[in-house]
N, CA, C and O atoms as a printed pandas DataFrame, in Angstrom:
     atom_number atom_name residue_name chain_id  residue_number  x_coord  y_coord  z_coord
0              1         N          MET        A               1  -69.077    0.508   20.538
1              2        CA          MET        A               1  -68.213    1.150   19.456
2              3         C          MET        A               1  -67.859    2.765   19.982
3              4         O          MET        A               1  -68.681    3.662   20.169
4              5         N          ASN        A               2  -66.526    2.823   20.136
5              6        CA          ASN        A               2  -66.165    3.937   20.472
6              7         C          ASN        A               2  -65.315    4.721   19.356
7              8         O          ASN        A               2  -64.462    4.185   18.649
8              9         N          LEU        A               3  -65.698    6.129   19.309
9             10        CA          LEU        A               3  -64.928    7.109   18.164
10            11         C          LEU        A               3  -64.643    8.021   19.185
11            12         O          LEU        A               3  -65.138    8.168   20.302
12            13         N          GLU        A               4  -63.510    8.764   18.430
13            14        CA          GLU        A               4  -62.865    9.977   18.962
14            15         C          GLU        A               4  -62.801   11.004   17.698
15            16         O          GLU        A               4  -62.457   10.725   16.549
16            17         N          SER        A               5  -63.259   12.378   18.254
17            18        CA          SER        A               5  -62.704   13.487   17.609
18            19         C          SER        A               5  -61.189   13.637   17.732
19            20         O          SER        A               5  -60.557   13.070   18.623
20            21         N          PRO        A               6  -60.581   14.487   16.730
21            22        CA          PRO        A               6  -59.183   14.956   17.081
22            23         C          PRO        A               6  -59.169   15.950   18.326
23            24         O          PRO        A               6  -60.289   16.434   18.493
24            25         N          LYS        A               7  -58.331   16.343   19.143
25            26        CA          LYS        A               7  -58.281   17.399   20.043
26            27         C          LYS        A               7  -58.119   18.545   19.232
27            28         O          LYS        A               7  -57.220   18.580   18.392
28            29         N          ILE        A               8  -59.041   19.655   19.430
29            30        CA          ILE        A               8  -58.931   20.902   19.113
30            31         C          ILE        A               8  -58.832   21.829   19.991
31            32         O          ILE        A               8  -59.545   21.907   20.992
32            33         N          SER        A               9  -57.792   22.733   19.632
33            34        CA          SER        A               9  -57.600   23.968   20.517
34            35         C          SER        A               9  -58.429   25.171   20.559
35            36         O          SER        A               9  -58.772   25.677   19.491
36            37         N          VAL        A              10  -58.782   25.676   21.649
37            38        CA          VAL        A              10  -59.681   26.832   21.527
38            39         C          VAL        A              10  -59.095   27.752   22.385
39            40         O          VAL        A              10  -58.407   27.391   23.340
40            41         N          SER        A              11  -59.366   29.171   22.056
41            42        CA          SER        A              11  -58.465   30.217   22.588
42            43         C          SER        A              11  -59.467   30.823   23.665
43            44         O          SER        A              11  -59.597   32.037   23.824
44            45         N          LYS        A              12  -60.195   29.814   24.422
45            46        CA          LYS        A              12  -60.931   30.355   25.480
46            47         C          LYS        A              12  -60.853   29.425   26.583
47            48         O          LYS        A              12  -60.565   28.235   26.450
48            49         N          SER        A              13  -61.140   30.050   27.767
49            50        CA          SER        A              13  -60.965   29.287   29.075
50            51         C          SER        A              13  -61.769   27.940   28.987
51            52         O          SER        A              13  -62.459   27.650   28.009
52            53         N          PRO        A              14  -61.631   27.199   30.020
53            54        CA          PRO        A              14  -62.298   25.845   29.921
54            55         C          PRO        A              14  -63.763   26.002   30.221
55            56         O          PRO        A              14  -64.633   25.257   29.768
56            57         N          GLU        A              15  -64.022   27.273   31.211
57            58        CA          GLU        A              15  -65.277   27.724   31.466
58            59         C          GLU        A              15  -65.998   28.060   30.539
59            60         O          GLU        A              15  -67.111   27.572   30.338
60            61         N          ASP        A              16  -65.428   28.996   29.804
61            62        CA          ASP        A              16  -66.017   29.771   28.422
62            63         C          ASP        A              16  -66.632   28.404   27.705
63            64         O          ASP        A              16  -67.846   28.270   27.550
64            65         N          VAL        A              17  -65.632   27.366   27.268
65            66        CA          VAL        A              17  -66.068   26.289   26.570
66            67         C          VAL        A              17  -67.205   25.597   26.995
67            68         O          VAL        A              17  -68.142   25.253   26.275
68            69         N          PHE        A              18  -67.070   25.386   28.329
69            70        CA          PHE        A              18  -68.179   24.595   29.075
70            71         C          PHE        A              18  -69.507   25.259   28.976
71            72         O          PHE        A              18  -70.537   24.601   28.828
72            73         N          ASN        A              19  -69.491   26.558   29.055
73            74        CA          ASN        A              19  -70.784   27.459   29.168
74            75         C          ASN        A              19  -71.354   27.378   27.637
75            76         O          ASN        A              19  -72.496   27.147   27.241
76            77         N          PHE        A              20  -70.368   27.600   27.050
77            78        CA          PHE        A              20  -71.096   27.463   25.257
78            79         C          PHE        A              20  -71.860   25.931   25.144
79            80         O          PHE        A              20  -73.048   25.782   24.860
80            81         N          LEU        A              21  -70.905   24.850   25.430
81            82        CA          LEU        A              21  -71.479   23.744   25.049
82            83         C          LEU        A              21  -72.613   23.026   26.130
83            84         O          LEU        A              21  -73.181   21.943   25.990
84            85         N          SER        A              22  -72.733   23.979   27.216
85            86        CA          SER        A              22  -73.958   23.684   28.239
86            87         C          SER        A              22  -75.121   24.129   27.604
87            88         O          SER        A              22  -76.201   23.579   27.817
88            89         N          ASP        A              23  -74.971   25.266   26.690
89            90        CA          ASP        A              23  -76.297   25.828   26.213
90            91         C          ASP        A              23  -76.388   25.043   24.823
91            92         O          ASP        A              23  -75.631   25.230   23.870
92            93         N          ILE        A              24  -77.480   24.105   24.875
93            94        CA          ILE        A              24  -77.966   23.223   23.863
94            95         C          ILE        A              24  -77.939   24.099   22.631
95            96         O          ILE        A              24  -77.248   23.778   21.663
96            97         N          LYS        A              25  -78.725   25.274   22.644
97            98        CA          LYS        A              25  -78.858   26.132   21.506
98            99         C          LYS        A              25  -77.886   26.371   20.677
99           100         O          LYS        A              25  -78.169   26.683   19.520
100          101         N          ASN        A              26  -76.448   26.268   21.121
101          102        CA          ASN        A              26  -75.313   26.543   20.509
102          103         C          ASN        A              26  -74.692   25.304   19.603
103          104         O          ASN        A              26  -73.696   25.348   18.881
104          105         N          PHE        A              27  -75.589   24.167   19.858
105          106        CA          PHE        A              27  -75.118   23.171   18.904
106          107         C          PHE        A              27  -75.457   23.216   17.439
107          108         O          PHE        A              27  -74.986   22.544   16.522
108          109         N          GLU        A              28  -76.569   24.350   17.414
109          110        CA          GLU        A              28  -76.929   24.564   15.891
110          111         C          GLU        A              28  -75.836   24.953   14.963
111          112         O          GLU        A              28  -75.707   24.624   13.784
112          113         N          SER        A              29  -74.934   25.846   15.824
113          114        CA          SER        A              29  -73.848   26.668   15.226
114          115         C          SER        A              29  -72.852   25.493   14.862
115          116         O          SER        A              29  -72.082   25.673   13.919
116          117         N          LEU        A              30  -72.833   24.575   15.399
117          118        CA          LEU        A              30  -71.763   23.381   15.178
118          119         C          LEU        A              30  -71.999   22.590   14.254
119          120         O          LEU        A              30  -71.069   22.029   13.675
120          121         N          MET        A              31  -73.351   22.366   13.904
121          122        CA          MET        A              31  -73.538   21.242   12.853
122          123         C          MET        A              31  -73.203   21.135   11.560
123          124         O          MET        A              31  -73.214   22.245   11.027
124          125         N          PRO        A              32  -72.907   20.259   10.827
125          126        CA          PRO        A              32  -72.592   20.224    9.483
126          127         C          PRO        A              32  -73.520   20.887    8.565
127          128         O          PRO        A              32  -74.695   21.070    8.881
128          129         N          GLU        A              33  -72.997   21.280    7.356
129          130        CA          GLU        A              33  -73.747   21.842    6.293
130          131         C          GLU        A              33  -74.982   20.971    5.907
131          132         O          GLU        A              33  -76.051   21.506    5.613
132          133         N          ASN        A              34  -74.817   19.644    5.913
133          134        CA          ASN        A              34  -76.085   18.971    5.486
134          135         C          ASN        A              34  -77.170   18.715    6.625
135          136         O          ASN        A              34  -77.863   17.702    6.716
136          137         N          ILE        A              35  -77.190   19.819    7.480
137          138        CA          ILE        A              35  -78.157   19.613    8.366
138          139         C          ILE        A              35  -79.610   19.593    7.869
139          140         O          ILE        A              35  -79.648   20.263    6.837
140          141         N          SER        A              36  -80.759   19.127    8.159
141          142        CA          SER        A              36  -81.917   19.370    7.510
142          143         C          SER        A              36  -82.887   19.800    8.546
143          144         O          SER        A              36  -83.960   20.246    8.138
144          145         N          LYS        A              37  -82.665   19.731    9.886
145          146        CA          LYS        A              37  -83.700   19.955   10.808
146          147         C          LYS        A              37  -82.692   20.314   12.210
147          148         O          LYS        A              37  -81.742   19.605   12.541
148          149         N          PHE        A              38  -83.036   21.307   12.787
149          150        CA          PHE        A              38  -82.535   21.619   14.412
150          151         C          PHE        A              38  -83.563   22.247   15.119
151          152         O          PHE        A              38  -83.987   23.337   14.734
152          153         N          GLU        A              39  -84.116   21.565   16.326
153          154        CA          GLU        A              39  -84.892   22.058   16.906
154          155         C          GLU        A              39  -84.842   21.892   18.441
155          156         O          GLU        A              39  -84.926   20.785   18.973
156          157         N          VAL        A              40  -84.696   23.097   19.154
157          158        CA          VAL        A              40  -84.532   22.736   20.905
158          159         C          VAL        A              40  -85.979   22.401   21.327
159          160         O          VAL        A              40  -87.031   22.966   21.028
160          161         N          ILE        A              41  -85.749   21.360   22.079
161          162        CA          ILE        A              41  -87.104   20.902   22.712
162          163         C          ILE        A              41  -87.253   21.330   23.925
163          164         O          ILE        A              41  -88.392   21.720   24.184
164          165         N          ASP        A              42  -86.177   21.410   25.091
165          166        CA          ASP        A              42  -86.142   22.243   25.942
166          167         C          ASP        A              42  -84.851   22.493   26.671
167          168         O          ASP        A              42  -83.845   22.214   26.018
168          169         N          GLU        A              43  -84.679   22.922   27.786
169          170        CA          GLU        A              43  -83.377   23.533   27.735
170          171         C          GLU        A              43  -82.315   22.415   28.147
171          172         O          GLU        A              43  -81.209   22.829   28.493
172          173         N          ASP        A              44  -82.533   21.099   28.144
173          174        CA          ASP        A              44  -81.650   19.881   28.059
174          175         C          ASP        A              44  -81.943   19.028   27.048
175          176         O          ASP        A              44  -81.814   17.812   27.196
176          177         N          LYS        A              45  -82.393   19.611   25.850
177          178        CA          LYS        A              45  -82.934   18.478   24.954
178          179         C          LYS        A              45  -83.003   19.087   23.565
179          180         O          LYS        A              45  -83.651   20.114   23.364
180          181         N          PHE        A              46  -82.302   18.424   22.558
181          182        CA          PHE        A              46  -82.626   19.027   21.114
182          183         C          PHE        A              46  -82.620   17.837   20.017
183          184         O          PHE        A              46  -82.043   16.750   20.055
184          185         N          LEU        A              47  -83.323   18.317   19.180
185          186        CA          LEU        A              47  -83.647   17.166   18.081
186          187         C          LEU        A              47  -82.985   17.666   16.569
187          188         O          LEU        A              47  -83.262   18.746   16.045
188          189         N          PHE        A              48  -82.233   16.841   16.100
189          190        CA          PHE        A              48  -81.489   17.147   14.644
190          191         C          PHE        A              48  -81.469   16.117   13.675
191          192         O          PHE        A              48  -81.530   14.916   13.937
192          193         N          ALA        A              49  -81.380   16.626   12.532
193          194        CA          ALA        A              49  -81.689   15.560   11.372
194          195         C          ALA        A              49  -80.594   15.926   10.421
195          196         O          ALA        A              49  -80.304   17.109   10.240
196          197         N          LEU        A              50  -79.926   14.874    9.758
197          198        CA          LEU        A              50  -78.823   15.110    8.691
198          199         C          LEU        A              50  -79.592   14.772    7.559
199          200         O          LEU        A              50  -80.505   13.966    7.744
200          201         N          LYS        A              51  -79.361   15.350    6.101
201          202        CA          LYS        A              51  -79.868   14.785    5.131
202          203         C          LYS        A              51  -79.800   13.162    5.028
203          204         O          LYS        A              51  -78.720   12.617    5.253
204          205         N          GLY        A              52  -80.756   12.512    4.745
205          206        CA          GLY        A              52  -80.632   11.278    4.570
206          207         C          GLY        A              52  -80.548   10.328    5.775
207          208         O          GLY        A              52  -80.389    9.107    5.738
208          209         N          MET        A              53  -80.665   11.001    6.688
209          210        CA          MET        A              53  -80.509   10.352    8.079
210          211         C          MET        A              53  -81.808   10.433    9.047
211          212         O          MET        A              53  -82.485   11.458    8.965
212          213         N          PRO        A              54  -82.206    9.410    9.967
213          214        CA          PRO        A              54  -83.319    9.638   10.920
214          215         C          PRO        A              54  -83.209   10.816   11.687
215          216         O          PRO        A              54  -82.126   11.401   11.684
216          217         N          GLU        A              55  -84.065   11.218   12.280
217          218        CA          GLU        A              55  -84.012   12.470   13.608
218          219         C          GLU        A              55  -83.354   11.673   14.580
219          220         O          GLU        A              55  -83.517   10.458   14.693
220          221         N          ILE        A              56  -82.509   12.465   15.373
221          222        CA          ILE        A              56  -81.843   12.174   16.545
222          223         C          ILE        A              56  -82.180   13.147   17.587
223          224         O          ILE        A              56  -82.173   14.372   17.467
224          225         N          ILE        A              57  -82.487   12.431   18.661
225          226        CA          ILE        A              57  -82.729   13.431   20.084
226          227         C          ILE        A              57  -81.919   13.306   21.035
227          228         O          ILE        A              57  -81.808   12.223   21.611
228          229         N          LEU        A              58  -81.112   14.514   21.427
229          230        CA          LEU        A              58  -80.076   14.123   22.217
230          231         C          LEU        A              58  -80.358   15.107   23.511
231          232         O          LEU        A              58  -80.790   16.257   23.423
232          233         N          LYS        A              59  -80.040   14.449   24.673
233          234        CA          LYS        A              59  -80.265   15.019   25.958
234          235         C          LYS        A              59  -79.147   15.226   26.662
235          236         O          LYS        A              59  -78.213   14.483   26.359
236          237         N          LYS        A              60  -78.929   16.128   27.638
237          238        CA          LYS        A              60  -78.015   16.478   28.280
238          239         C          LYS        A              60  -78.126   15.609   29.523
239          240         O          LYS        A              60  -79.042   15.764   30.331
240          241         N          LYS        A              61  -77.096   14.618   29.671
241          242        CA          LYS        A              61  -77.317   13.591   30.781
242          243         C          LYS        A              61  -76.398   13.892   32.129
243          244         O          LYS        A              61  -76.833   13.686   33.262
244          245         N          GLU        A              62  -75.260   14.332   31.896
245          246        CA          GLU        A              62  -74.383   14.625   32.916
246          247         C          GLU        A              62  -73.529   15.961   32.818
247          248         O          GLU        A              62  -73.179   16.324   31.695
248          249         N          VAL        A              63  -73.235   16.584   33.741
249          250        CA          VAL        A              63  -72.312   17.867   33.555
250          251         C          VAL        A              63  -71.187   17.868   34.649
251          252         O          VAL        A              63  -71.507   17.751   35.832
252          253         N          ILE        A              64  -70.071   17.979   34.329
253          254        CA          ILE        A              64  -69.091   18.254   35.308
254          255         C          ILE        A              64  -68.247   19.619   35.046
255          256         O          ILE        A              64  -67.271   19.716   34.301
256          257         N          PRO        A              65  -68.805   20.594   35.779
257          258        CA          PRO        A              65  -68.480   21.873   35.191
258          259         C          PRO        A              65  -66.500   21.935   35.621
259          260         O          PRO        A              65  -66.090   21.408   36.656
260          261         N          PRO        A              66  -65.786   22.465   34.885
261          262        CA          PRO        A              66  -65.786   22.993   33.699
262          263         C          PRO        A              66  -65.060   21.863   32.555
263          264         O          PRO        A              66  -64.485   22.262   31.542
264          265         N          ASN        A              67  -65.178   20.629   32.859
265          266        CA          ASN        A              67  -64.504   19.810   32.060
266          267         C          ASN        A              67  -65.146   18.469   31.254
267          268         O          ASN        A              67  -64.541   17.697   30.510
268          269         N          LYS        A              68  -66.562   18.446   31.645
269          270        CA          LYS        A              68  -67.307   17.186   31.073
270          271         C          LYS        A              68  -68.756   17.396   30.929
271          272         O          LYS        A              68  -69.503   17.539   31.897
272          273         N          ILE        A              69  -69.196   17.416   29.523
273          274        CA          ILE        A              69  -70.726   17.511   29.254
274          275         C          ILE        A              69  -70.791   16.113   28.358
275          276         O          ILE        A              69  -70.067   15.836   27.401
276          277         N          VAL        A              70  -71.953   15.234   28.983
277          278        CA          VAL        A              70  -72.248   14.219   28.363
278          279         C          VAL        A              70  -73.796   14.401   27.858
279          280         O          VAL        A              70  -74.710   14.712   28.622
280          281         N          LEU        A              71  -73.953   14.163   26.461
281          282        CA          LEU        A              71  -75.343   14.181   25.727
282          283         C          LEU        A              71  -75.443   12.628   25.370
283          284         O          LEU        A              71  -74.555   11.923   24.891
284          285         N          GLY        A              72  -76.573   12.318   25.675
285          286        CA          GLY        A              72  -77.137   10.971   25.206
286          287         C          GLY        A              72  -78.620   11.056   24.591
287          288         O          GLY        A              72  -79.495   11.916   24.690
288          289         N          ALA        A              73  -78.540    9.518   23.750
289          290        CA          ALA        A              73  -79.822    9.438   22.928
290          291         C          ALA        A              73  -80.901    9.520   23.856
291          292         O          ALA        A              73  -80.885    8.811   24.862
292          293         N          ALA        A              74  -82.018   10.463   23.583
293          294        CA          ALA        A              74  -83.291   10.274   24.305
294          295         C          ALA        A              74  -84.217    9.885   23.612
295          296         O          ALA        A              74  -84.834   10.647   22.867
296          297         N          GLY        A              75  -84.549    8.284   23.768
297          298        CA          GLY        A              75  -85.391    7.609   23.234
298          299         C          GLY        A              75  -85.011    7.082   21.725
299          300         O          GLY        A              75  -83.908    7.378   21.265
300          301         N          GLY        A              76  -85.905    6.328   20.991
301          302        CA          GLY        A              76  -85.075    5.828   19.781
302          303         C          GLY        A              76  -84.599    4.327   20.051
303          304         O          GLY        A              76  -84.714    3.799   21.157
304          305         N          LYS        A              77  -84.171    3.826   19.176
305          306        CA          LYS        A              77  -83.748    2.432   19.031
306          307         C          LYS        A              77  -82.391    2.182   19.581
307          308         O          LYS        A              77  -82.017    1.153   20.144
308          309         N          ILE        A              78  -81.632    3.366   19.320
309          310        CA          ILE        A              78  -80.023    3.093   19.652
310          311         C          ILE        A              78  -79.680    4.026   20.857
311          312         O          ILE        A              78  -80.098    5.175   21.002
312          313         N          ASP        A              79  -78.913    3.396   21.631
313          314        CA          ASP        A              79  -78.241    3.907   22.792
314          315         C          ASP        A              79  -76.897    4.272   22.510
315          316         O          ASP        A              79  -76.045    3.438   22.205
316          317         N          PHE        A              80  -76.634    5.758   22.624
317          318        CA          PHE        A              80  -75.208    5.964   22.654
318          319         C          PHE        A              80  -74.944    7.357   23.417
319          320         O          PHE        A              80  -75.933    7.973   23.816
320          321         N          SER        A              81  -73.799    7.826   23.614
321          322        CA          SER        A              81  -73.556    9.153   24.194
322          323         C          SER        A              81  -72.591    9.758   23.358
323          324         O          SER        A              81  -71.911    9.107   22.564
324          325         N          LEU        A              82  -72.496   11.140   23.527
325          326        CA          LEU        A              82  -71.487   12.115   22.978
326          327         C          LEU        A              82  -70.917   12.732   24.126
327          328         O          LEU        A              82  -71.682   13.393   24.828
328          329         N          ILE        A              83  -69.774   12.649   24.437
329          330        CA          ILE        A              83  -68.968   13.302   25.391
330          331         C          ILE        A              83  -67.976   14.323   25.033
331          332         O          ILE        A              83  -67.022   14.169   24.270
332          333         N          ALA        A              84  -68.310   15.388   25.675
333          334        CA          ALA        A              84  -67.139   16.487   25.322
334          335         C          ALA        A              84  -66.324   16.651   26.808
335          336         O          ALA        A              84  -66.749   16.932   27.929
336          337         N          ASN        A              85  -65.076   16.373   26.347
337          338        CA          ASN        A              85  -64.028   16.600   27.402
338          339         C          ASN        A              85  -63.269   17.889   27.233
339          340         O          ASN        A              85  -62.641   18.083   26.192
340          341         N          ILE        A              86  -63.291   18.764   28.181
341          342        CA          ILE        A              86  -62.616   19.940   27.982
342          343         C          ILE        A              86  -61.331   19.912   28.950
343          344         O          ILE        A              86  -61.527   19.535   30.105
344          345         N          THR        A              87  -60.263   20.217   28.633
345          346        CA          THR        A              87  -59.120   20.171   29.262
346          347         C          THR        A              87  -58.492   21.537   29.257
347          348         O          THR        A              87  -58.491   22.112   28.168
348          349         N          GLN        A              88  -57.894   22.230   30.408
349          350        CA          GLN        A              88  -57.167   23.221   30.292
350          351         C          GLN        A              88  -55.864   23.380   30.058
351          352         O          GLN        A              88  -55.028   22.649   30.587
352          353         N          ILE        A              89  -55.565   24.332   29.258
353          354        CA          ILE        A              89  -54.048   24.289   28.510
354          355         C          ILE        A              89  -53.397   25.367   29.443
355          356         O          ILE        A              89  -52.356   25.046   30.017
356          357         N          ASP        A              90  -53.845   26.444   29.616
357          358        CA          ASP        A              90  -53.612   27.658   30.544
358          359         C          ASP        A              90  -54.862   28.490   30.584
359          360         O          ASP        A              90  -55.876   28.147   29.976
360          361         N          ALA        A              91  -54.783   29.599   31.313
361          362        CA          ALA        A              91  -55.915   30.391   31.944
362          363         C          ALA        A              91  -56.770   30.867   30.765
363          364         O          ALA        A              91  -57.960   31.048   31.022
364          365         N          SER        A              92  -56.418   31.063   29.704
365          366        CA          SER        A              92  -57.128   31.508   28.460
366          367         C          SER        A              92  -57.048   30.429   27.195
367          368         O          SER        A              92  -57.323   30.760   26.041
368          369         N          SER        A              93  -56.721   29.383   27.497
369          370        CA          SER        A              93  -57.043   28.278   26.357
370          371         C          SER        A              93  -57.191   26.939   26.854
371          372         O          SER        A              93  -56.765   26.574   27.950
372          373         N          SER        A              94  -57.825   26.186   25.999
373          374        CA          SER        A              94  -58.223   24.740   26.498
374          375         C          SER        A              94  -58.205   24.175   25.226
375          376         O          SER        A              94  -58.050   24.731   24.139
376          377         N          GLU        A              95  -58.426   22.726   25.557
377          378        CA          GLU        A              95  -58.609   21.495   24.492
378          379         C          GLU        A              95  -59.813   20.766   24.598
379          380         O          GLU        A              95  -60.216   20.377   25.695
380          381         N          VAL        A              96  -60.402   20.556   23.574
381          382        CA          VAL        A              96  -61.644   19.811   23.524
382          383         C          VAL        A              96  -61.553   18.541   22.858
383          384         O          VAL        A              96  -60.752   18.452   21.928
384          385         N          LYS        A              97  -62.166   17.659   23.146
385          386        CA          LYS        A              97  -62.278   16.193   22.475
386          387         C          LYS        A              97  -63.491   15.813   22.618
387          388         O          LYS        A              97  -63.971   15.809   23.752
388          389         N          LEU        A              98  -64.307   15.386   21.439
389          390        CA          LEU        A              98  -65.533   14.560   21.430
390          391         C          LEU        A              98  -65.187   13.469   21.300
391          392         O          LEU        A              98  -64.338   13.176   20.458
392          393         N          ASP        A              99  -65.939   12.275   22.364
393          394        CA          ASP        A              99  -66.085   10.890   22.269
394          395         C          ASP        A              99  -67.418   10.423   22.153
395          396         O          ASP        A              99  -68.316   10.771   22.919
396          397         N          PHE        A             100  -67.587    9.479   21.008
397          398        CA          PHE        A             100  -68.907    8.970   20.757
398          399         C          PHE        A             100  -68.679    7.465   21.132
399          400         O          PHE        A             100  -67.906    6.726   20.522
400          401         N          THR        A             101  -69.468    7.086   22.244
401          402        CA          THR        A             101  -69.945    5.657   22.556
402          403         C          THR        A             101  -71.148    5.363   22.539
403          404         O          THR        A             101  -72.079    5.971   23.067
404          405         N          GLY        A             102  -71.169    3.993   21.656
405          406        CA          GLY        A             102  -72.540    3.355   21.384
406          407         C          GLY        A             102  -72.414    1.742   21.410
407          408         O          GLY        A             102  -71.468    1.040   21.052
408          409         N          ASP        A             103  -73.658    1.382   21.941
409          410        CA          ASP        A             103  -73.459   -0.276   21.585
410          411         C          ASP        A             103  -74.384   -0.659   20.570
411          412         O          ASP        A             103  -75.598   -0.581   20.758
412          413         N          PHE        A             104  -73.726   -1.197   19.171
413          414        CA          PHE        A             104  -74.205   -1.395   18.152
414          415         C          PHE        A             104  -73.953   -2.784   17.701
415          416         O          PHE        A             104  -72.947   -3.376   18.092
416          417         N          ASN        A             105  -74.872   -3.380   16.841
417          418        CA          ASN        A             105  -74.248   -4.715   16.426
418          419         C          ASN        A             105  -73.549   -4.258   15.361
419          420         O          ASN        A             105  -73.657   -3.149   14.839
420          421         N          PRO        A             106  -72.508   -5.541   14.919
421          422        CA          PRO        A             106  -71.434   -5.218   13.924
422          423         C          PRO        A             106  -71.918   -4.733   12.663
423          424         O          PRO        A             106  -71.144   -4.052   11.991
424          425         N          MET        A             107  -73.026   -4.963   12.250
425          426        CA          MET        A             107  -73.567   -4.450   10.849
426          427         C          MET        A             107  -73.721   -3.115   10.726
427          428         O          MET        A             107  -73.221   -2.418    9.843
428          429         N          MET        A             108  -74.538   -2.696   11.775
429          430        CA          MET        A             108  -74.925   -1.296   12.214
430          431         C          MET        A             108  -73.691   -0.462   12.602
431          432         O          MET        A             108  -73.741    0.761   12.465
432          433         N          ALA        A             109  -72.538   -1.087   13.100
433          434        CA          ALA        A             109  -71.343   -0.289   13.540
434          435         C          ALA        A             109  -70.728    0.076   12.378
435          436         O          ALA        A             109  -70.448    1.267   12.243
436          437         N          MET        A             110  -70.406   -0.850   11.341
437          438        CA          MET        A             110  -69.878   -0.742   10.186
438          439         C          MET        A             110  -70.675    0.219    9.049
439          440         O          MET        A             110  -70.093    0.713    8.083
440          441         N          MET        A             111  -71.960    0.375    9.306
441          442        CA          MET        A             111  -72.597    1.255    8.341
442          443         C          MET        A             111  -72.642    2.722    8.784
443          444         O          MET        A             111  -72.880    3.656    8.020
444          445         N          ILE        A             112  -72.344    2.850   10.333
445          446        CA          ILE        A             112  -72.606    4.145   10.788
446          447         C          ILE        A             112  -71.205    4.647   11.069
447          448         O          ILE        A             112  -71.065    5.870   11.045
448          449         N          LYS        A             113  -70.163    3.910   11.327
449          450        CA          LYS        A             113  -68.703    4.448   11.860
450          451         C          LYS        A             113  -68.186    5.496   10.971
451          452         O          LYS        A             113  -67.582    6.410   11.533
452          453         N          SER        A             114  -68.313    5.548    9.595
453          454        CA          SER        A             114  -67.733    6.706    8.762
454          455         C          SER        A             114  -68.486    7.913    8.843
455          456         O          SER        A             114  -67.894    8.979    9.012
456          457         N          PRO        A             115  -69.939    7.855    8.725
457          458        CA          PRO        A             115  -70.387    9.050    8.873
458          459         C          PRO        A             115  -70.422    9.747   10.480
459          460         O          PRO        A             115  -70.411   10.952   10.730
460          461         N          ILE        A             116  -70.464    8.699   11.395
461          462        CA          ILE        A             116  -70.315    9.412   12.657
462          463         C          ILE        A             116  -69.162   10.031   13.063
463          464         O          ILE        A             116  -69.148   11.039   13.769
464          465         N          SER        A             117  -67.981    9.340   12.551
465          466        CA          SER        A             117  -66.700   10.084   12.884
466          467         C          SER        A             117  -66.521   11.082   12.022
467          468         O          SER        A             117  -65.726   11.898   12.488
468          469         N          LYS        A             118  -66.970   11.408   10.826
469          470        CA          LYS        A             118  -67.019   12.764   10.128
470          471         C          LYS        A             118  -67.928   13.761   10.917
471          472         O          LYS        A             118  -67.593   14.941   11.018
472          473         N          PHE        A             119  -68.999   13.316   11.437
473          474        CA          PHE        A             119  -70.003   14.223   12.177
474          475         C          PHE        A             119  -69.168   14.567   13.391
475          476         O          PHE        A             119  -68.935   15.776   13.381
476          477         N          ILE        A             120  -68.626   13.950   14.442
477          478        CA          ILE        A             120  -68.049   14.425   15.527
478          479         C          ILE        A             120  -66.860   15.076   15.286
479          480         O          ILE        A             120  -66.360   15.778   16.165
480          481         N          GLU        A             121  -66.278   14.917   14.073
481          482        CA          GLU        A             121  -64.945   15.708   13.983
482          483         C          GLU        A             121  -65.602   17.273   13.108
483          484         O          GLU        A             121  -64.861   18.246   12.965
484          485         N          THR        A             122  -66.751   17.272   12.708
485          486        CA          THR        A             122  -67.175   18.524   12.195
486          487         C          THR        A             122  -67.642   19.281   13.404
487          488         O          THR        A             122  -67.472   20.495   13.510
488          489         N          LEU        A             123  -68.232   18.544   14.312
489          490        CA          LEU        A             123  -68.697   19.376   15.679
490          491         C          LEU        A             123  -67.332   19.786   16.105
491          492         O          LEU        A             123  -67.191   21.008   16.157
492          493         N          ALA        A             124  -66.283   19.069   16.425
493          494        CA          ALA        A             124  -65.384   19.563   17.115
494          495         C          ALA        A             124  -64.668   20.640   16.695
495          496         O          ALA        A             124  -64.314   21.544   17.452
496          497         N          THR        A             125  -64.397   20.587   15.333
497          498        CA          THR        A             125  -63.596   21.854   14.533
498          499         C          THR        A             125  -64.420   23.109   14.413
499          500         O          THR        A             125  -63.919   24.194   14.117
500          501         N          SER        A             126  -65.878   22.899   14.686
501          502        CA          SER        A             126  -66.493   23.885   14.555
502          503         C          SER        A             126  -66.532   24.773   15.906
503          504         O          SER        A             126  -66.795   25.975   15.947
504          505         N          ILE        A             127  -66.246   24.018   16.899
505          506        CA          ILE        A             127  -66.228   25.101   18.217
506          507         C          ILE        A             127  -65.330   26.237   18.395
507          508         O          ILE        A             127  -65.837   27.253   18.868
508          509         N          PRO        A             128  -63.964   26.253   18.074
509          510        CA          PRO        A             128  -63.372   27.489   17.900
510          511         C          PRO        A             128  -64.043   28.547   17.311
511          512         O          PRO        A             128  -64.136   29.672   17.804
512          513         N          LYS        A             129  -64.614   28.107   16.024
513          514        CA          LYS        A             129  -65.173   29.061   15.237
514          515         C          LYS        A             129  -66.599   29.911   15.673
515          516         O          LYS        A             129  -67.020   31.015   15.325
516          517         N          SER        A             130  -67.074   28.993   16.490
517          518        CA          SER        A             130  -68.488   29.220   17.192
518          519         C          SER        A             130  -68.512   30.218   18.356
519          520         O          SER        A             130  -69.359   31.103   18.476
520          521         N          ILE        A             131  -67.446   29.974   19.244
521          522        CA          ILE        A             131  -67.648   30.634   20.513
522          523         C          ILE        A             131  -66.996   31.958   20.205
523          524         O          ILE        A             131  -66.954   32.840   21.062
């Protein structure tokens, strides 16, 4: 399953956006209002839970400054990635798009498609307000 957030314009350079997203503590400020738990485990890993959903641990898997950060599931039964793609518009602005990829059975994919789409859209639209 592949899902994409809308492209979000940010009035910051790609380096600023990359540095913000590289610090996993900053993901707390991007989370939706229905978050019930957020905990930094170490500099590359954090745990979060949304109301009514199981806890999810994300780990920084790959970084390509200043254009890409890949977070992946750390443990658990589900394997997926959340990829932040950062594109330069000009010296002081950039565009961010979040991609979610995961390998799910059709029933699971049908159940989680809508909540995951809404979740990545919330993360993306929160970036300009949080940096």
